[in-house]
N, C-alpha and C positions, 0 to 999 in steps of 0.2 A: 127130397128135391131141393136145391138152394134158388130161391128166389132173389131178384133184384128188381129195383127201381127201372123205369124206362131209360132214364138217363144213364144209369149204370150199366145196363144191358148195351145200350147203344156204345158207350165207351169201351166194353168188353169186346163186343164184336169188331169194332175198329181194330183194335190192337192184335186180335186173332188173324185177321186179315193181313195186317202189316206184317206180322211176324211169319206167317206162312209164306207169304210173297217174298220177304227179305232173304229166307233160306236159299231161294234160288240163286241170289247174287252170290252167295259163298261159293256154289259150283260154277257159276259163269267166271268167277275171277280165279278159279283153281285153289281154292283156299282148303278144300276139305276133299277126303275120298271116302268112298262107300257111305258109311252112316256117322261118321264122325263129326264132330264140331256141333254147334248150336247157337241159336239166336234167342233171346228173350226180350220181352218189353213190359214196361211197368203200366198198369192200369190205374190212374190216379182218381181215386174216389172221395178223397179228403184232403183238405188243406194241409193238416199236420201229418198226413200219410198214415194215420192209424187204420184206415180201412181200406188201404191200398192193396192191389193184387198183382199178380204177373203171369204173364202166358209163355209157355216154352214147348218145345217140341216133344214128342214121345220118344222113348228110348228105342234105337235100333230099327227105326222105320226108315225106309228109301226115301231120299230127297224127292224122287218123283212121285211118291204117294203121299206126301205132306199137302193137307189141305187147311182151311181155317177150321172146319169142323173138328179135325182130329188134333189140333193144338190144346194142350192142357192147361187149365186155369188153375193157379196155386195161391196160397196166402203167402204172407212174408216170413213165414216159418219154413215154407218149402212144402206144405201139405197140400195134397190135390183138394180142390173144392169140389164136394161129394154133388151128385146128380147134375153135373154140368157136361156138356159135350167133351168126349175124350176122357172123361174121369174114369173109365174102365181100363185105361192103360197105364202103363208106368211112365212117368216122366223121365226126361234126360237125366242121365247119372250125375250130370253137374248141377242138379237142380238146387241142391243144399248151398253150393257156393253162389249161384246167382242170388238166391235168397238172402244170404249174409250181406252180400253187396248192398241189395236194396234196403235191407234194414239199417244199415249203418252209413249209407251215403245216400241220404234223401233227395240230392238233386240228380241222381242217375235215373235215367228213364229206360236204358237199354244196355244189355250185356251182351256180348259175343265171345265165343271162343272157335278158335280153328286150329286145324293143324298144317297151316301153310309151311311149305318146305324151307325156306330160308330163315324164317323167324323161330321155327322149331330148331334150326341148327345152331342159331345164337343161344337159345334156351338150353340146348344141350350141353353147351360149352359153359353155361352159367355167366354169360357175358352180356353186359348192356350194350346195346347198339349207340355209338358215339354220335353227338349232332354234328355232322360234318357237310350236310348239304341243306340248302335252303328249305327244301321241302319239308325236312323234318323240323327246322325251326317254326315254319309256318304251322304245321299241323299239331306238334305235339311240345312245342316251346323247349326242347333240349333234348338230351338222351332218352332212349327208351330204357326203363330200369328193368331189373332182374328180381323177381320175387321168390320166395324161399321153396325148396321142395316140399311137396304135400302129396298125400296120398287120396285118389278120388273116392268119394263115397260119403264123407260127410262135410262140415263146412271149412274144414282145414285150408282148402283152397281159397275160399271165399275169404278167410282171415288173412291169408298171405296178399290177396290183391287188394284189400282195404289198407293193410299196414304199409304196403308199398305206394299206393297211390294217393291216399291222404296227403294234402299239403303238396303234391307233386302236380306239375302242369301236364305231365304227359296223360294221355287217355288210354295207353296200353301198356301192359306188363308182359314180361316173358317170365312165366312160371318155370323155374329150373328143372331141366330134364322133362318138361311137358309141352309147353307151347304158349302161344299168346292169348291173352284176355283183353277184351278193350270194353270200354264203357263210354256212354254218351247220353245227350240229354234225352234221345228217345232211341228206338231200335235202329232206325234208320243211320242216326249219327253214329251209333256204335259200330254199324257194318261198314260205314266209310272209313272209320278208324282201323279196322280190320284189314281192310282193303290197302290203306296207305302203309300200315305197319310191314306188310308184307313187300310193298314196293320198295321202301327204304332198306329193309333188311337185305334184300337182293342187291339193290345198288351198291350199298356200303360194302357189303361182302365183295363184289367185284372190284369196287375200288381198291380195297386193301389187298387184294391179290395182286394187283397190278403196281403197287408201291405205296409209299407212306401216306397217310391221310393228313389233311390240312385242317386243323380246327377251326371252327368259326367263332370269333370272340364273342364273349357272353353279352356285350352291350348290343352287337349286331343281332345275336338270337333273340334278345328281348324286344328289339325294334321290329324285326320280322314277324314274331309271334303276335305282337301289338296290332300290327298293321294287318295282318290276314284274320284275325279274330274279330276286330273292331271296324275295319274300314273296307276290306275287299268284298266284291260281289254288290248285288242289286240292294240286299238288305241284310240283317244279320244273321239270317237262316241260309243265306245263300250258300255258305260253305259246305252245307250238309247235303 
């Protein structure tokens, strides 16, 4: 059995509870069907990230049956931590992708994957969502990019996510022929990005069906993004 210090155990328990609870938000906002999709959250145990872990849901388990106790604790190589609650189950099939993101993007504290209808439709066309509404400028700082096609099971998806989002302001990527992945400062932040990417995917689709889209000038996008990220709300965490 793996043992942890009291502080580490408390941090793990808090992330387990958050990740279990946040899966219900994917259902509430209609971002998943059946057992598809997943939320994970980093457990920060060291300043340099060398001892960090993450929590993710078990594979193929109904959302109604997800609890803090059956969330699965993994190391940053994607291996299940033995002797911990849930370690007798198989983790999400996207675990290797999440692990790759955490290893290569130290600031990321949460990763989400959904199968939301409109975002998947853009991914099926391999087409980025253009930044033509202020909500996109606020939240994503520009268009939502498309990542490469990759097969589920190893870290190929994770490599595509990192390759696409490093140096990009967007916290969402549309993996071609697959669907959206989002990142955030923590799991809740990544879930918010997942909700917002589906909202803008739907709105921009409907707008384009009605007529030509009107681009937002880059300087306006920059201004909107800066205001929302640094001024909007009661404090710097209000947007989450």
